[in-house]
C-alpha positions in Angstrom: 0.0 0.0 0.0 3.0 2.3 -0.1 1.9 3.9 -3.4 -1.8 4.0 -2.4 -2.2 7.7 -2.0 -0.4 8.4 -5.3 -2.6 5.9 -7.0 -5.7 7.3 -5.3 -4.9 10.8 -6.4 -4.7 9.6 -10.1 -7.9 7.7 -9.7 -9.8 10.6 -8.3 -8.4 12.9 -10.9 -9.5 10.6 -13.8 -12.7 9.1 -12.4 -14.3 11.5 -9.9 -14.2 14.7 -11.9 -17.2 13.3 -13.9 -18.9 11.7 -10.9 -22.0 13.7 -10.3 -25.0 11.8 -8.8 -23.6 8.6 -10.4 -22.9 5.1 -9.1 -19.4 4.5 -7.8 -17.9 1.1 -8.5 -14.6 0.1 -7.0 -12.8 -3.2 -7.7 -10.4 -5.3 -5.6 -8.3 -8.2 -6.7 -5.8 -9.7 -4.2 -4.0 -11.7 -6.8 -2.9 -8.8 -9.1 -0.6 -5.7 -8.9 -1.9 -2.8 -7.0 -4.0 -0.4 -9.1 -6.3 2.5 -8.9 -9.5 0.7 -8.0 -10.9 0.6 -11.6 -12.1 -2.6 -13.2 -9.0 -2.7 -15.3 -6.6 -1.8 -12.5 -8.2 -3.0 -9.3 -7.0 -2.3 -5.8 -5.0 -5.1 -4.1 -6.8 -4.8 -0.7 -10.3 -4.2 0.6 -8.9 -1.6 2.9 -7.9 0.5 -0.1 -11.4 0.6 -1.4 -12.7 1.5 2.1 -10.2 4.3 2.5 -11.1 5.6 -1.0 -14.7 5.9 0.0 -13.7 7.7 3.2 -11.6 10.3 1.3 -14.3 10.9 -1.2 -16.8 11.5 1.5 -14.4 13.8 3.3 -13.8 15.8 0.1 -17.6 15.9 -0.6 -17.0 14.1 -3.9 -19.4 11.3 -2.8 -22.8 12.2 -1.6 -24.7 10.0 1.0 -27.3 9.1 -1.6 -24.8 7.9 -4.2 -24.7 4.2 -4.7 -21.4 2.6 -3.9 -20.4 -1.0 -4.7 -17.1 -2.6 -4.0 -16.6 -5.6 -6.3 -14.2 -8.1 -4.8 -12.5 -10.6 -7.1 -11.7 -14.2 -6.1 -8.7 -14.4 -3.7 -7.7 -15.1 -0.1 -7.4 -11.8 1.8 -5.3 -12.4 4.9 -5.6 -10.1 7.9 -3.4 -9.7 11.0 -5.9 -7.4 12.6 -9.6 -6.9 12.1 -11.0 -5.5 8.9 -12.8 -2.5 10.4 -15.6 -0.2 9.3 -16.8 2.8 11.3 -19.4 5.5 11.5 -18.7 7.2 8.2 -18.2 4.1 6.1 -21.9 3.5 5.3 -24.4 4.9 2.9 -27.9 6.2 3.3 -31.3 4.6 3.6 -32.1 2.8 0.4 -28.5 3.2 -0.9 -26.2 1.1 1.3 -22.5 0.8 0.6 -22.2 -2.8 -0.8 -19.1 -5.0 -0.5 -19.8 -7.9 -2.9 -17.9 -11.0 -4.1 -18.0 -11.1 -7.9 -18.3 -14.9 -7.6 -20.0 -16.4 -4.5 -17.8 -18.5 -2.3 -14.5 -17.4 -3.9 -13.6 -14.4 -1.6 -12.1 -15.5 1.7 -11.3 -13.1 4.5 -8.9 -15.1 6.6 -7.1 -14.7 9.9 -4.4 -17.3 9.8 -1.3 -18.7 8.1 -1.6 -20.9 5.1 1.0 -23.7 5.5 2.7 -25.3 2.6 2.0 -29.1 2.5 5.6 -29.6 1.5 6.8 -28.4 4.9 5.2 -31.4 6.6 7.9 -34.1 6.9 8.1 -37.6 8.5 9.0 -37.6 12.2 12.6 -38.6 12.7 13.2 -37.5 16.3 13.7 -40.7 18.3 12.3 -39.2 21.5 9.1 -38.1 19.7 8.8 -41.5 18.0 9.0 -43.2 21.3 6.1 -41.1 22.7 3.9 -41.7 19.7 1.6 -44.8 19.6 3.3 -47.6 17.7 0.6 -47.7 15.1 1.0 -44.0 14.3 4.8 -44.1 13.7 5.5 -43.5 10.1 2.1 -41.8 9.6 2.4 -38.7 11.8 4.1 -35.8 10.1 5.8 -32.7 11.6 6.0 -29.1 10.5 8.5 -26.6 11.9 6.6 -23.4 12.6 9.6 -21.4 13.7 10.1 -20.1 10.2 6.5 -18.8 9.9 5.7 -17.7 13.4 8.2 -15.5 15.3 6.0 -14.9 18.3 5.9 -17.5 21.1 2.8 -19.6 21.4 0.9 -19.1 24.7 0.4 -22.0 27.0 -3.0 -23.4 28.0 -4.3 -22.1 31.4 -4.7 -24.5 34.3 -8.5 -24.5 33.5 -10.7 -22.9 31.0 -14.2 -23.0 29.7 -14.8 -22.4 26.0 -12.0 -21.2 23.6 -8.5 -22.5 24.3 -5.5 -20.4 23.6 -4.5 -20.4 19.9 -3.6 -21.3 17.4 -5.8 -24.0 15.9 -5.2 -26.2 12.9 -7.6 -26.7 9.9 -7.2 -28.9 6.9 -9.4 -28.8 3.9 -11.9 -26.5 5.6 -12.3 -28.7 8.7 -11.0 -28.3 12.2 -8.5 -30.9 13.3 -8.8 -32.7 16.6 -6.3 -32.0 19.3 -4.8 -35.4 20.2 -7.2 -37.0 22.6 -8.3 -40.1 24.5 -10.7 -41.8 24.1 -11.0 -41.0 20.4 -14.2 -39.3 19.4 -15.4 -42.5 17.6 -14.7 -44.8 20.5 -17.3 -46.6 22.6 -19.6 -44.5 24.8 -19.4 -41.7 22.3 -15.7 -41.1 23.1 -16.1 -40.5 26.9 -14.2 -42.1 29.8 -16.2 -42.2 33.1 -15.7 -42.6 36.8 -18.0 -43.1 39.8 -15.8 -42.6 42.8 -14.6 -39.2 44.1 -11.8 -38.7 46.6 -12.2 -35.0 47.0 -15.2 -33.1 45.5 -13.3 -29.8 45.8 -16.2 -28.0 47.4 -15.7 -25.7 50.3 -15.8 -27.4 53.7 -16.2 -24.8 56.5 -15.4 -27.5 59.1 -12.1 -28.6 57.4 -8.9 -28.3 59.5 -6.9 -27.5 56.4 -7.6 -23.8 55.5 -7.2 -24.7 51.8 -10.2 -27.1 52.1 -12.4 -24.4 53.6 -12.7 -22.8 50.1 -13.2 -24.1 46.6 -10.1 -26.2 45.7 -9.0 -28.8 43.0 -10.8 -32.1 43.3 -9.6 -35.7 42.8 -11.2 -38.9 41.8 -10.5 -42.6 41.1 -10.1 -43.7 37.5 -9.8 -47.4 37.2 -8.3 -47.5 33.8 -4.4 -47.3 34.0 -4.2 -45.2 30.8 -3.0 -42.0 32.4 0.3 -43.8 33.3 1.3 -43.5 29.6 1.0 -39.7 29.5 3.8 -37.2 30.0 2.0 -35.0 32.5 4.8 -32.5 32.9 4.1 -31.5 29.2 0.5 -30.7 30.1 -2.5 -33.0 29.8 -6.0 -31.5 30.1 -9.4 -33.2 30.7 -12.6 -31.8 29.2 -15.3 -33.0 31.6 -18.9 -32.8 32.8 -17.7 -32.9 36.4 -21.1 -32.6 38.2 -23.8 -31.3 35.9 -24.6 -32.4 32.3 -25.0 -28.7 31.4 -21.6 -27.5 32.7 -18.4 -28.4 31.0 -14.9 -27.3 31.9 -11.3 -28.2 30.8 -9.0 -28.7 33.7 -5.3 -29.8 33.7 -4.2 -32.9 35.5 -1.9 -31.9 38.4 -0.9 -35.4 39.4 -1.6 -39.1 38.9 -1.1 -41.8 41.5 -0.8 -45.1 39.6 -1.1 -47.4 42.6 -4.3 -45.9 43.9 -5.4 -44.8 40.3 -6.2 -41.3 41.6 -6.3 -38.3 39.2 -5.8 -35.0 41.0 -6.8 -31.9 39.1 -4.9 -28.6 39.0 -7.9 -26.2 39.4 -11.3 -26.3 41.1 -14.6 -26.7 39.3 -17.4 -24.3 40.3 -19.8 -27.2 41.0 -17.2 -29.6 42.4 -16.5 -33.1 41.2 -19.6 -35.3 41.5 -21.3 -32.6 43.5 -24.8 -33.9 42.9 -27.0 -33.6 39.8 -30.2 -34.5 38.1 -29.1 -37.1 35.6 -26.6 -40.0 35.3 -24.5 -40.7 38.4 -21.3 -41.5 36.5 -19.2 -38.5 35.5 -17.4 -38.3 32.2 -14.4 -36.7 30.5 -11.8 -37.1 27.7 -8.1 -36.2 27.8 -6.7 -33.7 25.2 -3.4 -32.3 24.2 -1.7 -35.7 24.6 1.1 -36.5 22.2 1.0 -40.1 23.4 -2.6 -40.4 22.0 -1.9 -39.0 18.6 -3.2 -42.2 16.9 -6.1 -41.3 14.5 -6.3 -39.5 11.2 -7.3 -35.9 11.7 -5.6 -35.5 15.1 -2.8 -33.0 15.8 -0.5 -31.8 18.5 1.6 -28.6 19.0 4.8 -28.6 20.9 4.4 -24.9 21.9 7.9 -24.4 23.2 9.7 -26.0 20.2 7.1 -24.8 17.7 6.7 -28.2 16.2 3.3 -29.1 14.8 2.5 -32.8 14.5 -0.4 -34.0 12.3 -1.8 -37.4 11.5 -3.3 -36.5 8.1 -6.5 -37.9 6.8 -5.0 -38.5 3.4 -2.3 -37.3 1.2 -1.4 -33.6 1.8 -0.3 -33.0 -1.8 -3.2 -30.7 -2.7 -4.5 -30.1 0.8 -5.4 -26.6 2.1 -3.7 -26.3 5.5 -4.4 -23.2 7.7 -3.2 -22.4 11.1 -5.7 -19.9 12.5 -4.0 -17.3 14.6 -6.0 -14.0 14.6 -7.5 -13.4 18.1 -9.7 -10.5 17.0 -12.9 -10.7 14.9 -12.2 -11.1 11.2 -14.5 -8.1 10.5 -15.6 -5.5 13.0 -18.3 -2.9 12.1 -18.9 -0.2 14.7 -21.5 2.6 14.7 -22.1 2.3 11.0 -25.4 2.6 9.1 -26.6 1.3 5.7 -24.0 -1.3 4.6 -24.4 -4.7 3.0 -21.8 -7.5 2.7 -22.7 -10.1 0.0 -21.4 -13.6 -0.7 -18.2 -13.3 1.3 -16.4 -16.1 3.2 -15.1 -15.3 6.7 -13.0 -18.3 7.6 -10.1 -19.2 9.9 -9.6 -17.1 12.9 -9.1 -17.7 16.6 -11.9 -15.4 17.6 -15.3 -14.6 16.1 -16.1 -14.0 12.5 -18.1 -10.8 12.3 -18.9 -8.3 15.0 -21.6 -5.6 14.4 -21.5 -3.1 17.2 -24.2 -0.4 17.6 -25.0 -0.6 13.9 -28.2 0.2 12.0 -29.4 -1.4 8.7 -26.2 -3.4 8.2 -26.8 -6.7 6.4 -24.8 -9.9 5.8 -26.3 -11.8 3.0 -25.2 -15.1 1.4 -22.0 -15.2 3.5 -20.1 -18.2 4.8 -18.8 -17.8 8.4 -16.9 -20.9 9.4 -13.8 -22.5 11.0 -13.5 -20.1 13.9 -12.6 -20.7 17.5 -15.3 -18.5 18.9 -18.7 -17.4 17.6 -19.9 -16.7 14.1 -21.7 -13.3 14.0 -22.6 -11.0 16.8 -25.1 -8.2 16.3 -26.1 -5.2 18.4 -28.1 -2.2 17.3 -31.2 -1.8 15.2 -32.7 -3.2 11.9 -29.6 -5.3 11.1 -30.1 -8.5 9.1 -28.2 -11.8 8.8 -29.7 -13.5 5.8 -29.1 -16.7 4.0 -25.7 -17.3 5.5 -24.0 -20.6 6.3 -22.3 -20.9 9.7 -20.4 -24.0 10.8 -17.3 -25.4 12.5 -17.6 -22.8 15.3 -16.0 -23.1 18.7 -18.9 -21.4 20.5 -22.2 -19.9 19.2 -23.6 -19.2 15.8 -25.4 -15.9 15.7 -26.0 -13.4 18.6 -28.7 -10.8 18.4 -29.0 -7.9 20.9 -30.4 -4.5 20.9 -33.6 -2.5 21.6 -34.6 -1.1 25.0 -36.1 -3.5 27.4 -37.2 -1.0 29.9 -39.1 1.0 27.3 -40.0 -2.1 25.3 -38.5 -0.5 22.2 -37.9 -3.1 19.5 -34.6 -3.6 17.8 -36.0 -5.4 14.8 -32.7 -7.2 14.2 -33.3 -10.3 12.0 -31.7 -13.7 11.5 -33.4 -15.2 8.5 -32.8 -18.3 6.4 -29.4 -19.2 7.9 -28.0 -22.7 8.0 -26.1 -23.2 11.3 -24.5 -26.5 12.3 -21.5 -28.1 14.0 -21.0 -25.4 16.6 -20.2 -25.5 20.2 -16.9 -27.4 19.4 -15.0 -25.8 22.3 -17.7 -24.4 24.6 -20.0 -27.4 24.9 -22.8 -25.7 26.8 -24.7 -22.5 26.5 -23.2 -21.7 23.2 -26.3 -21.8 21.0 -26.9 -21.7 17.3 -28.7 -18.5 17.9 -28.9 -16.3 21.0 -31.5 -13.5 21.2 -31.7 -10.9 24.0 -32.7 -7.3 24.4 -36.1 -6.5 22.8 -37.7 -7.3 19.5 -35.3 -9.7 17.7 -36.7 -11.8 14.8 -35.5 -15.3 14.1 -37.1 -17.0 11.1 -36.6 -19.9 8.8 -33.3 -21.0 10.1 -32.0 -24.6 10.1 -29.9 -25.5 13.2 -28.5 -28.9 13.9 -25.6 -31.0 15.2 -24.5 -29.5 18.5 -23.9 -30.6 22.0 -26.4 -28.2 23.7 -29.0 -25.6 22.9 -30.2 -24.6 19.4 -31.8 -21.3 20.5 -31.0 -19.6 23.8 -32.9 -16.5 24.6 -33.9 -13.8 27.1 -35.4 -10.3 26.9 -38.8 -9.3 25.5 -41.0 -9.5 22.4 -38.7 -11.8 20.4 -40.2 -13.9 17.7 -38.9 -17.4 16.8 -40.8 -18.7 13.8 -40.6 -21.5 11.2 -37.2 -22.7 12.3 -36.1 -26.3 11.9 -34.0 -27.8 14.7 -32.6 -31.3 15.0 -29.7 -33.3 16.5 -29.0 -30.8 19.2 -28.6 -31.4 22.9 -26.5 -34.4 21.7 -24.2 -34.8 24.7 -25.9 -32.8 27.5 -28.7 -33.3 29.9 -31.3 -31.1 31.8 -31.2 -29.1 28.6 -33.5 -27.9 25.8 -33.4 -27.2 22.1 -35.1 -23.9 23.0 -34.0 -22.7 26.4 -34.7 -19.7 28.7 -34.9 -19.5 32.4 -35.0 -17.9 35.9 -36.7 -14.7 35.0 -40.3 -13.3 35.4 -39.5 -10.4 33.1 -38.6 -12.2 29.8 -42.2 -11.6 28.6 -43.8 -11.4 25.2 -41.6 -14.0 23.4 -43.3 -16.2 20.8 -42.2 -19.6 19.7 -44.4 -20.4 16.7 -44.4 -23.0 13.9 -41.0 -24.5 14.6 -40.1 -28.1 13.8 -38.0 -29.6 16.6 -37.0 -33.2 16.1 -34.6 -36.0 16.7 -32.9 -34.5 19.8 -30.2 -36.2 21.8 -31.3 -38.7 24.4 -29.8 -37.2 27.6 -30.4 -39.5 30.5 -33.2 -41.8 29.5 -34.3 -42.7 33.0 -35.0 -39.0 33.8 -36.0 -37.9 30.3 -34.0 -34.7 30.8 -33.8 -33.6 27.1 -36.5 -31.0 26.3 -37.8 -29.5 23.1 -38.8 -26.2 24.7 -37.5 -25.7 28.2 -38.9 -22.8 30.2 -36.7 -23.2 33.2 -36.8 -22.0 36.8 -40.0 -19.9 36.9 -39.5 -18.3 33.5 -42.6 -16.5 32.4 -44.3 -14.9 29.5 -43.6 -17.2 26.6 -46.1 -18.3 24.0 -45.5 -21.8 22.5 -47.9 -22.2 19.6 -48.2 -24.3 16.5 -44.9 -26.2 16.8 -44.2 -29.7 15.8 -42.2 -31.9 18.2 -40.9 -35.3 17.0 -38.7 -37.6 19.1 -37.9 -34.7 21.3 -37.7 -36.3 24.8 -39.8 -34.2 27.1 -41.4 -32.0 24.4 -42.5 -28.9 26.4 -41.4 -28.1 30.0 -42.8 -25.3 32.2 -40.5 -25.2 35.2 -42.7 -23.4 37.7 -43.4 -20.3 35.6 -46.5 -18.3 34.7 -48.2 -16.7 31.7 -46.9 -19.4 29.3 -49.7 -20.3 26.8 -49.3 -23.7 25.3 -51.4 -23.7 22.2 -52.1 -25.8 19.1 -48.8 -27.8 19.2 -48.4 -31.2 17.7 -46.3 -33.6 19.7 -45.3 -36.9 18.0 -43.4 -39.9 19.3 -42.0 -38.2 22.4 -41.5 -39.8 25.8 -43.3 -37.1 27.7 -45.6 -34.6 26.0 -46.0 -31.7 28.5 -44.4 -31.1 31.9 -45.6 -28.5 34.4 -44.1 -28.3 37.9 -44.4 -26.0 40.9 -40.8 -25.5 41.9 -41.6 -21.9 42.8 -43.7 -23.3 45.6 -41.2 -25.9 46.9 -37.6 -24.6 46.2 -36.2 -22.7 49.1 -34.1 -20.5 46.8 -37.2 -19.0 45.1 -36.9 -15.2 45.0 -33.7 -15.3 47.1 -31.3 -12.6 46.1 -28.5 -14.5 47.6 -29.1 -17.5 45.3 -27.6 -17.1 41.9 -30.1 -15.6 39.5 -33.1 -16.2 41.7 -33.7 -12.6 42.5 -37.0 -12.7 40.5 -38.7 -9.7 42.1 -35.5 -7.6 41.9 -35.2 -8.3 38.2 -38.8 -7.1 37.7 -38.2 -4.0 39.8 -35.2 -3.1 37.6 -37.7 -2.9 34.7 -40.1 -0.7 36.6 -42.7 -3.4 36.0 -45.6 -1.8 38.0 -45.7 1.2 35.6 -46.3 1.7 31.9 -45.3 0.4 29.4 -44.7 -2.8 31.4 -47.9 -2.7 33.5 -50.0 -2.2 30.4 -48.2 -4.8 28.3 -47.9 -7.4 31.0 -50.8 -6.8 33.5 -50.4 -10.2 35.3 -46.8 -9.4 36.0 -47.6 -6.0 37.4 -49.8 -7.6 40.1 -47.7 -10.7 40.7 -46.7 -10.0 44.3 -50.3 -9.8 45.3 -51.4 -12.8 43.2 -49.9 -16.0 44.7 -46.5 -15.3 43.1 -45.1 -18.8 43.8 -47.9 -20.6 41.9 -47.5 -21.5 38.2 -50.7 -19.7 37.1 -52.0 -18.4 33.8 -50.6 -21.2 31.7 -53.5 -22.1 29.3 -53.1 -25.5 27.7 -55.4 -25.6 24.6 -55.8 -27.3 21.3 -52.7 -29.5 21.6 -52.4 -32.9 20.1 -50.1 -35.6 21.6 -49.5 -38.5 19.3 -48.0 -41.8 20.6 -46.3 -40.5 23.7 -44.3 -43.4 25.1 -44.2 -42.6 28.8 -46.7 -39.8 29.7 -48.9 -37.4 27.8 -48.5 -35.0 30.7 -46.4 -34.8 33.8 -47.8 -32.6 36.5 -46.5 -32.6 40.1 -48.7 -32.8 43.2 -49.1 -29.1 43.6 -50.0 -28.5 40.0 -52.7 -31.2 40.2 -54.2 -29.3 43.2 -54.2 -26.1 41.1 -55.8 -27.5 38.0 -59.1 -25.7 38.7 -57.1 -22.5 38.1 -55.7 -23.8 34.7 -57.4 -23.2 31.4 -57.2 -26.7 29.9 -59.4 -27.2 26.8 -59.6 -29.2 23.6 -56.5 -31.3 23.9 -56.2 -34.7 22.3 -54.1 -37.8 23.2 -53.7 -40.1 20.3 -52.7 -43.8 20.0 -52.6 -44.1 16.2 -52.7 -47.9 16.0 -54.4 -48.8 19.3 -51.4 -50.8 20.6 -52.0 -52.0 24.1 -48.5 -51.3 25.5 -45.8 -48.6 25.1 -48.2 -45.8 24.4 -49.5 -43.5 27.1 -53.0 -42.0 27.3 -54.7 -39.6 29.7 -57.1 -40.6 32.5 -59.8 -38.4 33.9 -58.0 -35.1 33.1 -60.2 -32.2 32.2 -59.7 -30.7 28.8 -58.2 -33.9 27.3 -59.8 -36.5 25.0 -58.3 -39.9 24.1 -58.5 -41.1 20.5 -57.4 -44.6 19.4 -57.0 -46.1 16.0 -56.3 -49.7 15.1 -53.7 -51.7 13.2 -56.1 -52.0 10.3 -57.2 -48.4 10.3 -54.5 -46.3 11.9 -55.2 -42.6 12.5 -53.2 -40.5 9.9 -51.1 -38.4 12.3 -47.4 -38.4 12.4 -44.1 -37.9 10.6 -43.5 -39.8 7.4 -39.9 -40.7 6.2 -39.8 -40.4 2.5 -37.5 -42.5 0.4 -35.3 -39.5 -0.4 -34.8 -38.9 3.4 -37.2 -36.0 3.5 -39.6 -35.7 6.5 -43.2 -34.8 5.8 -46.1 -34.2 8.2 -49.3 -36.1 8.2 -52.1 -34.0 9.8 -55.7 -34.8 9.1 -57.0 -31.3 9.2 -60.7 -32.3 9.3 -60.2 -34.8 12.1 -58.0 -32.4 14.2 -60.5 -29.5 13.7 -63.4 -31.7 14.7 -61.7 -33.3 17.7 -59.5 -30.5 19.1 -60.3 -27.2 17.2 -56.8 -27.6 15.9 -55.5 -25.2 13.3 -53.3 -26.7 10.5 -49.5 -26.1 10.9 -47.8 -24.7 7.7 -45.2 -27.4 7.8 -44.0 -26.8 4.2 -43.1 -23.2 5.2 -40.8 -24.3 8.0 -37.0 -24.2 7.5 -34.7 -22.9 4.7 -36.0 -21.4 1.5 -34.5 -20.4 -1.8 -33.7 -16.8 -2.5 -31.2 -14.8 -4.5 -28.4 -15.7 -2.0 -29.4 -19.3 -1.3 -29.9 -21.0 -4.6 -29.9 -24.6 -3.4 -31.2 -26.2 -0.3 -29.6 -28.9 1.8 -31.7 -32.0 2.1 -33.8 -32.3 5.2 -32.2 -35.3 6.9 -34.2 -38.3 8.1 -31.6 -38.3 10.9 -29.7 -41.0 12.7 -31.7 -41.4 15.9 
């Protein structure tokens, strides 16, 4: 860029003198010589185009209403710091500044080092060969990074949750697996387990040792002698679900006693080791960063001190694309800008998030790929921003985050996530890293397809958010006490609507407890409308955990263990409304919103009177026009207090269906007001359910006449759910029939 300003001066002199109320088109080609931004002599970098626009605005040679398009030719554009856009980089309403790939999928904004396949050589160091598993010797390759990375590599922390320190290795657009044991494809889904704890690590006020009086590292017995192989002084970490199946953390091994088979950890876990949970008793983990376990194609290991990268390739590397992601900032950061659009760009390979929109307005990402990142995909704050028809995958944490609006004034943000395909996320942070998070007020989440993740698909809070026509499957795949949709522990998250979503084929969780949920309104959460959704093989389909004002309307629940759960934990749990218990300060949260006065008191009248209206009871939860088909354990699960309160519930026109009349394995209702049982026969089954087509597509059978007659049920627009074709999404992935 040393000749940039000279080139720019020539460009302005030649091109701008005649630019009066005309379109401005700038061109970028990272593969050619640096030019003046014309189609014949394009700029070499995106920053040059951005800076040209800035200068023209400064010199008043470009008006706000002028249309500006930056055409970016196929190339890899590598960044050592974020590509940034600021307040004056946008256009005007109806005339956004557009950054567009000339060919979709060919422009990559990258934050890492592309490694030459030829630099990977056979391992010859005798000490390393001795540490490698015998079957991997001769197959593992090594690359000396000292010639391409002058800065030292940071060491892992004693414990961490979420993104590890960088860098991370990717080959052919896929993240490689840090050498681990058991392997991901081993028995028990790649987990090792234990059942005996030596020290939970929880504070013991009565302990003689002062260190034990506060939270401290725990220890447990692991019967398998495998840890004796590992060189612990080089650092071995365990990713574990140490107490709860919704809380993961990576902790270093401090010590191993082979005679007693005791593993001692190097840092405490917040909930202790086997501190008590709702779910399986055995706790689980896998070891990572273990050179002695580099034994499977796709695994890698980095000797950080010596800068030696070891890889067990999945095939020949001759034509492989190998990238070491190093950038610890967002690939692109847009701050305080208005009226911009980024089309058909690929944001790949970074050790942070992909795109950050901060306090922006009417900024759109359309048809982009955001992938292979250690953190999240896209974060949005501001108003009227849109993420449309993008593909997000191979992400260390979340997919898309939407924030904005004013909760206290109930002012909507109108940010949108529409028609996005989000999958294979939560690779590093295994819990509470959703496909989409929505907070604030007035976010819109429509027609997205979210699948293949360990925990939530959609996590939300705030007010007046709409979640509509989304397809969700194969999530909650390794966690328990979790839901595809999840929100919780707040009276004030009112006005949210979950409508016409298809939630299916979720992970099993702990089968004895059925602790996987389709929609999970946890810990007295209130004010959500769940209407017109289809649940198929979704564990405990709908769960109201003690909350209020949650209408459950016109849902179709098919082949789930439990159809509907309502409990009264607000009446029985001692931490209810206790400011000293984490997050349970329900009344204080409401007071922070000034909930007894407009606009809250007029928008949410039940909430405004809650403290004078049996606040601990799960009231105002109408259950109407729902159809439960072939539930295998229970159509409904109401605890004792809820059963005593049924006279206060509006329960009407619900239907429990046994499609074939089978005498075992299908639950029906008994003497419950507002429910009717309907049975078919083997010879004449009732046509309700999900049909697996020969091409793998799932279709919905819903006999509209029957359902209208029996339950006043309104047809669900099933064919409108999920992804759709538009100018940015020309082809659709097949809707999978799924593995479970």
